[in-house]
FITOR-221193 format. One record per atom (N, C-alpha, C, O): residue number from 1; residue in three letters; atom name; x, y, z. Coordinates in Angstrom, 3 decimals. Example, Ala and Ser with C-alpha at 12.3 -4.5 7.8 and 13.67 -1.06 7.14 Angstrom:
2
<1 ALA N <13.190 -5.690 7.800>>
<1 ALA CA <12.300 -4.500 7.800>>
<1 ALA C <13.200 -3.300 7.800>>
<1 ALA O <14.236 -3.319 8.465>>
<2 SER N <12.850 -2.250 7.080>>
<2 SER CA <13.670 -1.060 7.140>>
<2 SER C <12.900 0.030 7.870>>
<2 SER O <13.409 1.138 8.039>>
// end
This chain:
69
<1 MET N <58.999 -42.334 20.579>>
<1 MET CA <57.813 -43.151 20.403>>
<1 MET C <56.671 -42.574 21.242>>
<1 MET O <56.839 -42.335 22.438>>
<2 ASN N <55.563 -42.360 20.646>>
<2 ASN CA <54.400 -41.798 21.339>>
<2 ASN C <53.621 -42.890 22.052>>
<2 ASN O <53.421 -43.980 21.518>>
<3 ASN N <53.190 -42.583 23.255>>
<3 ASN CA <52.332 -43.504 23.995>>
<3 ASN C <50.906 -43.349 23.508>>
<3 ASN O <50.495 -42.246 23.149>>
<4 PRO N <50.134 -44.443 23.487>>
<4 PRO CA <48.729 -44.314 23.090>>
<4 PRO C <47.959 -43.463 24.087>>
<4 PRO O <48.270 -43.451 25.278>>
<5 ARG N <46.990 -42.779 23.611>>
<5 ARG CA <46.170 -41.928 24.465>>
<5 ARG C <45.190 -42.789 25.234>>
<5 ARG O <44.372 -43.486 24.633>>
<6 ARG N <45.260 -42.750 26.544>>
<6 ARG CA <44.432 -43.624 27.369>>
<6 ARG C <43.108 -42.983 27.775>>
<6 ARG O <42.142 -43.686 28.072>>
<7 TYR N <43.061 -41.687 27.787>>
<7 TYR CA <41.841 -40.997 28.196>>
<7 TYR C <41.287 -40.242 27.004>>
<7 TYR O <41.972 -39.411 26.407>>
<8 ILE N <40.052 -40.533 26.666>>
<8 ILE CA <39.402 -39.871 25.542>>
<8 ILE C <38.340 -38.935 26.107>>
<8 ILE O <37.405 -39.378 26.774>>
<9 GLU N <38.487 -37.654 25.841>>
<9 GLU CA <37.591 -36.630 26.405>>
<9 GLU C <36.132 -36.886 26.059>>
<9 GLU O <35.253 -36.621 26.879>>
<10 GLY N <35.856 -37.391 24.876>>
<10 GLY CA <34.476 -37.594 24.439>>
<10 GLY C <33.704 -38.596 25.269>>
<10 GLY O <32.474 -38.554 25.295>>
<11 ASN N <34.400 -39.499 25.949>>
<11 ASN CA <33.706 -40.489 26.767>>
<11 ASN C <32.979 -39.855 27.939>>
<11 ASN O <31.963 -40.380 28.394>>
<12 LYS N <33.478 -38.747 28.426>>
<12 LYS CA <32.820 -38.070 29.543>>
<12 LYS C <31.427 -37.613 29.121>>
<12 LYS O <30.476 -37.722 29.895>>
<13 LEU N <31.304 -37.107 27.908>>
<13 LEU CA <29.991 -36.689 27.407>>
<13 LEU C <29.062 -37.877 27.218>>
<13 LEU O <27.859 -37.768 27.454>>
<14 LYS N <29.611 -39.013 26.793>>
<14 LYS CA <28.792 -40.218 26.644>>
<14 LYS C <28.261 -40.684 27.991>>
<14 LYS O <27.109 -41.104 28.099>>
<15 VAL N <29.102 -40.609 29.018>>
<15 VAL CA <28.682 -40.990 30.369>>
<15 VAL C <27.567 -40.067 30.839>>
<15 VAL O <26.566 -40.529 31.386>>
<16 ILE N <27.732 -38.774 30.630>>
<16 ILE CA <26.700 -37.809 31.026>>
<16 ILE C <25.392 -38.103 30.305>>
<16 ILE O <24.326 -38.055 30.918>>
<17 ASN N <25.457 -38.406 29.014>>
<17 ASN CA <24.244 -38.721 28.250>>
<17 ASN C <23.552 -39.966 28.792>>
<17 ASN O <22.332 -39.974 28.960>>
<18 GLU N <24.316 -41.011 29.066>>
<18 GLU CA <23.722 -42.250 29.577>>
<18 GLU C <23.099 -42.046 30.954>>
<18 GLU O <22.015 -42.562 31.226>>
<19 LEU N <23.772 -41.301 31.821>>
<19 LEU CA <23.251 -41.091 33.170>>
<19 LEU C <22.072 -40.121 33.196>>
<19 LEU O <21.287 -40.124 34.144>>
<20 SER N <21.947 -39.299 32.167>>
<20 SER CA <20.775 -38.418 32.108>>
<20 SER C <19.531 -39.201 31.694>>
<20 SER O <18.408 -38.772 31.960>>
<21 ILE N <19.730 -40.346 31.045>>
<21 ILE CA <18.600 -41.187 30.629>>
<21 ILE C <18.134 -42.071 31.784>>
<21 ILE O <16.936 -42.183 32.044>>
<22 SER N <19.100 -42.706 32.481>>
<22 SER CA <18.725 -43.597 33.584>>
<22 SER C <19.880 -43.733 34.571>>
<22 SER O <21.032 -43.434 34.256>>
<23 GLN N <19.538 -44.192 35.771>>
<23 GLN CA <20.546 -44.429 36.796>>
<23 GLN C <21.234 -45.763 36.495>>
<23 GLN O <20.571 -46.757 36.200>>
<24 LEU N <22.566 -45.776 36.572>>
<24 LEU CA <23.321 -46.969 36.215>>
<24 LEU C <24.424 -47.238 37.224>>
<24 LEU O <24.926 -46.317 37.868>>
<25 THR N <24.799 -48.511 37.358>>
<25 THR CA <25.992 -48.863 38.117>>
<25 THR C <27.201 -48.709 37.190>>
<25 THR O <27.048 -48.522 35.983>>
<26 VAL N <28.388 -48.787 37.761>>
<26 VAL CA <29.610 -48.689 36.951>>
<26 VAL C <29.653 -49.825 35.932>>
<26 VAL O <30.013 -49.605 34.776>>
<27 ASN N <29.288 -51.044 36.355>>
<27 ASN CA <29.309 -52.188 35.437>>
<27 ASN C <28.326 -52.007 34.282>>
<27 ASN O <28.658 -52.295 33.132>>
<28 GLU N <27.132 -51.535 34.583>>
<28 GLU CA <26.132 -51.301 33.530>>
<28 GLU C <26.614 -50.233 32.556>>
<28 GLU O <26.454 -50.372 31.343>>
<29 LEU N <27.198 -49.179 33.086>>
<29 LEU CA <27.703 -48.094 32.258>>
<29 LEU C <28.837 -48.581 31.358>>
<29 LEU O <28.866 -48.268 30.167>>
<30 ALA N <29.760 -49.338 31.923>>
<30 ALA CA <30.884 -49.864 31.144>>
<30 ALA C <30.399 -50.768 30.011>>
<30 ALA O <30.919 -50.722 28.896>>
<31 LYS N <29.401 -51.585 30.312>>
<31 LYS CA <28.869 -52.494 29.294>>
<31 LYS C <28.177 -51.721 28.176>>
<31 LYS O <28.358 -52.039 27.001>>
<32 ARG N <27.387 -50.709 28.531>>
<32 ARG CA <26.684 -49.910 27.521>>
<32 ARG C <27.634 -49.143 26.614>>
<32 ARG O <27.379 -49.002 25.418>>
<33 LEU N <28.737 -48.645 27.185>>
<33 LEU CA <29.665 -47.814 26.424>>
<33 LEU C <30.860 -48.604 25.886>>
<33 LEU O <31.768 -48.032 25.283>>
<34 ASN N <30.852 -49.926 26.108>>
<34 ASN CA <31.916 -50.794 25.613>>
<34 ASN C <33.292 -50.301 26.078>>
<34 ASN O <34.205 -50.108 25.276>>
<35 MET N <33.411 -50.107 27.383>>
<35 MET CA <34.672 -49.670 27.960>>
<35 MET C <34.956 -50.503 29.205>>
<35 MET O <34.097 -51.267 29.644>>
<36 THR N <36.138 -50.368 29.774>>
<36 THR CA <36.472 -51.132 30.968>>
<36 THR C <35.759 -50.564 32.185>>
<36 THR O <35.370 -49.396 32.206>>
<37 ARG N <35.593 -51.408 33.199>>
<37 ARG CA <34.993 -50.935 34.452>>
<37 ARG C <35.871 -49.864 35.090>>
<37 ARG O <35.372 -48.901 35.672>>
<38 GLN N <37.177 -50.043 34.974>>
<38 GLN CA <38.099 -49.071 35.559>>
<38 GLN C <37.954 -47.714 34.875>>
<38 GLN O <37.987 -46.676 35.535>>
<39 GLY N <37.794 -47.725 33.560>>
<39 GLY CA <37.610 -46.477 32.817>>
<39 GLY C <36.305 -45.794 33.185>>
<39 GLY O <36.251 -44.575 33.348>>
<40 ALA N <35.247 -46.597 33.314>>
<40 ALA CA <33.948 -46.045 33.698>>
<40 ALA C <34.004 -45.484 35.112>>
<40 ALA O <33.458 -44.414 35.379>>
<41 ARG N <34.664 -46.207 36.026>>
<41 ARG CA <34.774 -45.736 37.406>>
<41 ARG C <35.576 -44.437 37.475>>
<41 ARG O <35.235 -43.531 38.236>>
<42 TYR N <36.641 -44.350 36.679>>
<42 TYR CA <37.447 -43.125 36.645>>
<42 TYR C <36.598 -41.933 36.214>>
<42 TYR O <36.650 -40.872 36.835>>
<43 LEU N <35.820 -42.108 35.157>>
<43 LEU CA <34.990 -41.009 34.669>>
<43 LEU C <33.898 -40.634 35.665>>
<43 LEU O <33.598 -39.454 35.845>>
<44 ILE N <33.306 -41.633 36.309>>
<44 ILE CA <32.294 -41.361 37.339>>
<44 ILE C <32.914 -40.528 38.458>>
<44 ILE O <32.327 -39.540 38.901>>
<45 ASN N <34.100 -40.929 38.913>>
<45 ASN CA <34.755 -40.185 39.999>>
<45 ASN C <35.094 -38.762 39.577>>
<45 ASN O <34.972 -37.839 40.382>>
<46 GLU N <35.513 -38.566 38.340>>
<46 GLU CA <35.792 -37.218 37.837>>
<46 GLU C <34.514 -36.370 37.828>>
<46 GLU O <34.542 -35.197 38.200>>
<47 LEU N <33.404 -36.964 37.404>>
<47 LEU CA <32.138 -36.237 37.352>>
<47 LEU C <31.595 -35.953 38.753>>
<47 LEU O <30.926 -34.941 38.964>>
<48 ILE N <31.873 -36.829 39.698>>
<48 ILE CA <31.484 -36.570 41.084>>
<48 ILE C <32.264 -35.373 41.618>>
<48 ILE O <31.698 -34.511 42.290>>
<49 LYS N <33.569 -35.318 41.319>>
<49 LYS CA <34.398 -34.186 41.752>>
<49 LYS C <33.897 -32.874 41.153>>
<49 LYS O <33.979 -31.821 41.785>>
<50 GLU N <33.377 -32.948 39.923>>
<50 GLU CA <32.845 -31.759 39.251>>
<50 GLU C <31.412 -31.449 39.670>>
<50 GLU O <30.811 -30.501 39.164>>
<51 SER N <30.858 -32.240 40.589>>
<51 SER CA <29.481 -32.089 41.091>>
<51 SER C <28.431 -32.216 40.000>>
<51 SER O <27.407 -31.533 40.036>>
<52 LYS N <28.678 -33.076 39.044>>
<52 LYS CA <27.699 -33.318 37.985>>
<52 LYS C <26.936 -34.622 38.200>>
<52 LYS O <25.822 -34.784 37.703>>
<53 VAL N <27.540 -35.549 38.941>>
<53 VAL CA <26.956 -36.868 39.168>>
<53 VAL C <26.944 -37.131 40.661>>
<53 VAL O <27.804 -36.648 41.397>>
<54 GLU N <25.951 -37.910 41.104>>
<54 GLU CA <25.884 -38.290 42.512>>
<54 GLU C <25.363 -39.707 42.639>>
<54 GLU O <24.788 -40.257 41.700>>
<55 ILE N <25.569 -40.298 43.816>>
<55 ILE CA <25.039 -41.629 44.107>>
<55 ILE C <23.548 -41.490 44.327>>
<55 ILE O <23.107 -40.668 45.130>>
<56 LYS N <22.770 -42.291 43.617>>
<56 LYS CA <21.316 -42.236 43.733>>
<56 LYS C <20.743 -43.374 44.571>>
<56 LYS O <19.733 -43.196 45.253>>
<57 ALA N <21.385 -44.551 44.524>>
<57 ALA CA <20.871 -45.702 45.258>>
<57 ALA C <21.995 -46.697 45.502>>
<57 ALA O <22.992 -46.717 44.781>>
<58 ILE N <21.819 -47.522 46.528>>
<58 ILE CA <22.753 -48.606 46.802>>
<58 ILE C <22.068 -49.898 46.404>>
<58 ILE O <21.013 -50.245 46.936>>
<59 VAL N <22.682 -50.617 45.452>>
<59 VAL CA <22.092 -51.862 44.958>>
<59 VAL C <22.490 -53.013 45.871>>
<59 VAL O <21.632 -53.743 46.367>>
<60 LYS N <23.780 -53.172 46.089>>
<60 LYS CA <24.330 -54.168 46.996>>
<60 LYS C <25.463 -53.497 47.746>>
<60 LYS O <25.756 -52.322 47.523>>
<61 PHE N <26.092 -54.235 48.623>>
<61 PHE CA <27.201 -53.675 49.389>>
<61 PHE C <28.252 -53.099 48.446>>
<61 PHE O <28.817 -53.826 47.629>>
<62 ARG N <28.517 -51.798 48.554>>
<62 ARG CA <29.501 -51.061 47.752>>
<62 ARG C <29.227 -51.122 46.251>>
<62 ARG O <30.156 -51.030 45.450>>
<63 ASN N <27.986 -51.273 45.872>>
<63 ASN CA <27.598 -51.259 44.467>>
<63 ASN C <26.504 -50.217 44.322>>
<63 ASN O <25.368 -50.436 44.744>>
<64 TYR N <26.847 -49.079 43.722>>
<64 TYR CA <25.971 -47.930 43.699>>
<64 TYR C <25.400 -47.660 42.317>>
<64 TYR O <26.018 -47.968 41.297>>
<65 LYS N <24.211 -47.080 42.307>>
<65 LYS CA <23.632 -46.545 41.080>>
<65 LYS C <23.903 -45.054 41.068>>
<65 LYS O <23.667 -44.362 42.058>>
<66 TYR N <24.394 -44.568 39.956>>
<66 TYR CA <24.731 -43.147 39.805>>
<66 TYR C <23.755 -42.476 38.873>>
<66 TYR O <23.190 -43.108 37.981>>
<67 GLY N <23.562 -41.196 39.085>>
<67 GLY CA <22.689 -40.408 38.225>>
<67 GLY C <23.130 -38.954 38.227>>
<67 GLY O <24.012 -38.557 38.988>>
<68 MET N <22.516 -38.185 37.383>>
<68 MET CA <22.868 -36.772 37.280>>
<68 MET C <22.388 -36.033 38.523>>
<68 MET O <21.366 -36.384 39.113>>
<69 ARG N <23.122 -35.024 38.903>>
<69 ARG CA <22.793 -34.195 40.058>>
<69 ARG C <21.666 -33.256 39.699>>
<69 ARG O <21.232 -32.464 40.536>>
// end
């Protein structure tokens, strides 16, 4: 029995496109892309590791706006 695929490569490109338009929090990004907050946070962290995304502003305690590097 095959397990469902949990990570879709194309979502990373969607995140990059959204962050190139405007700075967003994880919650805003998840809502725009109709995905879970956990999925959006995972992709943000992957893009940070790849040095493509960085923290641009702090909205509230531990709530960051991300944007393209």
